[in-house]
C-alpha positions in Angstrom: 123.8 111.0 90.5 120.7 111.2 92.5 120.4 110.6 96.3 118.4 108.0 98.2 116.1 109.4 100.8 114.4 107.1 103.3 111.1 108.6 104.3 108.8 107.2 107.0 106.0 108.1 109.3 107.1 107.4 112.9 105.9 108.2 116.5 108.3 109.4 119.2 108.5 105.9 120.6 109.7 104.5 117.4 106.5 102.9 115.9 106.2 102.9 112.2 102.8 101.1 111.9 101.1 103.1 109.2 97.9 103.1 111.1 99.4 105.2 113.7 100.2 108.3 111.7 97.8 111.2 111.1 96.4 110.8 107.7 94.8 114.0 106.6 95.0 116.5 103.9 98.1 118.3 105.3 100.2 115.0 105.7 99.2 113.9 102.3 100.1 117.2 100.8 103.5 117.1 102.5 104.2 113.6 101.0 102.9 114.7 97.6 105.4 117.6 97.6 108.1 115.1 98.6 107.2 112.7 95.8 107.0 115.6 93.3 110.6 116.4 94.3 111.8 112.9 93.6 112.4 111.0 90.4 111.2 107.6 91.5 109.8 105.5 94.4 111.6 102.5 95.9 109.8 99.8 97.8 110.0 96.3 99.0 107.3 93.8 98.0 105.2 94.1 101.2 105.0 97.9 100.9 104.3 97.7 97.1 101.4 95.3 97.8 99.9 97.4 100.6 100.0 100.4 98.3 98.7 98.5 95.2 95.7 97.4 97.1 94.3 100.9 97.6 96.0 103.8 95.7 95.2 102.8 92.1 91.4 102.6 93.0 91.7 106.1 94.6 93.5 107.5 91.5 90.7 106.0 89.2 88.1 107.6 91.5 86.8 104.1 92.5 87.3 105.1 96.2 86.1 108.3 97.7 88.9 110.6 98.9 89.5 114.2 99.8 91.3 116.3 97.2 94.8 116.2 98.7 94.6 112.4 99.0 93.2 112.0 95.5 96.1 114.2 94.2 98.7 112.0 95.9 97.0 108.9 94.3 97.0 110.4 90.7 100.6 111.5 91.0 101.7 108.1 92.4 100.0 106.4 89.5 102.5 108.1 87.1 105.5 108.0 89.2 108.1 105.3 88.4 108.0 102.7 91.2 110.7 100.3 91.7 110.2 97.1 93.7 112.7 94.8 95.3 111.4 91.3 95.6 112.7 87.7 95.6 109.3 86.1 95.7 107.3 88.0 93.1 108.2 88.9 89.5 105.1 90.6 88.0 104.1 94.2 89.1 101.3 95.3 86.9 100.6 98.6 88.6 101.3 101.4 86.1 105.0 102.4 85.9 106.2 99.6 88.2 109.6 98.0 87.6 111.1 94.9 89.3 114.7 95.2 90.7 116.5 91.9 90.5 120.2 91.0 91.0 122.7 92.2 93.5 120.9 94.8 95.8 124.0 97.1 96.2 124.6 97.2 92.4 121.0 97.6 91.3 120.0 100.3 93.8 123.3 102.2 93.0 122.4 102.0 89.3 118.9 103.4 90.1 120.4 106.3 92.1 122.9 107.0 89.3 120.0 107.0 86.6 117.7 109.2 88.7 119.2 112.7 89.1 116.1 114.0 90.9 116.6 111.3 93.6 114.9 108.2 94.8 112.4 108.1 97.6 112.5 105.0 99.8 109.4 104.1 101.7 110.0 100.5 103.1 111.4 99.9 106.5 112.7 96.4 105.9 114.3 97.5 102.6 115.7 100.6 104.4 117.3 98.3 107.0 119.0 96.2 104.2 120.1 99.4 102.3 121.4 101.0 105.5 123.6 97.9 106.1 125.0 98.6 102.4 125.5 102.4 103.2 123.2 103.4 100.3 120.9 105.8 102.2 121.9 109.4 101.8 119.2 111.2 103.6 116.3 110.4 106.1 113.2 112.2 106.3 110.9 111.2 109.2 107.4 112.6 109.8 107.2 112.4 113.6 103.5 112.1 114.7 102.4 113.4 118.1 101.4 110.1 119.4 102.9 107.3 121.6 101.8 104.0 120.0 103.2 101.7 122.6 103.8 98.9 120.2 105.8 98.1 117.0 107.0 97.5 114.6 109.8 100.0 115.2 112.4 101.6 113.0 115.5 99.6 112.5 114.4 97.1 115.0 116.9 94.6 113.6 119.7 97.0 114.3 122.3 98.9 112.4 125.9 98.1 111.8 126.9 100.9 114.2 125.7 104.4 115.3 124.7 106.5 112.3 125.6 110.1 112.8 123.2 112.5 111.1 123.2 116.2 110.3 119.9 118.0 110.5 118.9 119.7 107.3 115.6 121.0 108.4 112.7 120.6 111.0 109.3 121.7 109.7 106.3 121.6 112.1 102.9 120.9 110.5 99.6 122.3 111.8 98.4 118.8 112.9 101.3 118.5 115.4 103.6 116.3 113.3 107.1 117.5 112.6 109.1 116.7 109.4 112.6 116.0 110.5 115.0 115.9 107.5 118.6 114.6 108.1 121.6 113.8 105.9 124.3 111.3 106.9 127.2 113.0 108.6 130.5 112.7 106.9 133.4 111.1 108.6 
């Protein structure tokens, strides 16, 4: 059985607005390695639509991009992408699959069928999956910026305090730090 890892860019003040992170070759190479190590991507509809508007064009070469960013786009093109949505049923981007039915059951089936693990990249979906105790690990790329605004991580709350065990802390040259945690037992 694979694990579900929630990964997100975040600032020390909790902001998860994707425009506040450092988008450069180093951070894209970091996320490319993370994606390479996982068997599938899992997103909510809003994240899927945001990604779908840009990354396929970068992969095709229709949008100019540095090599590390193009590499991410090309690999993302072939990676299985699973989307949870109750309002949209067609997902034409290459290798995209719609998850319907009971969220707990369907995400658990996806985890069971993906030994290399599933990488979750949607904060709203993460909040719902956290409520269902389905997230096994958290990998936050903490950017050296104070945004002073939201949205913020888990702003709707959690059912209780989540104890985490640190797996690793990896500083990047740009000043961001990758913080990798696993849910603590007991």
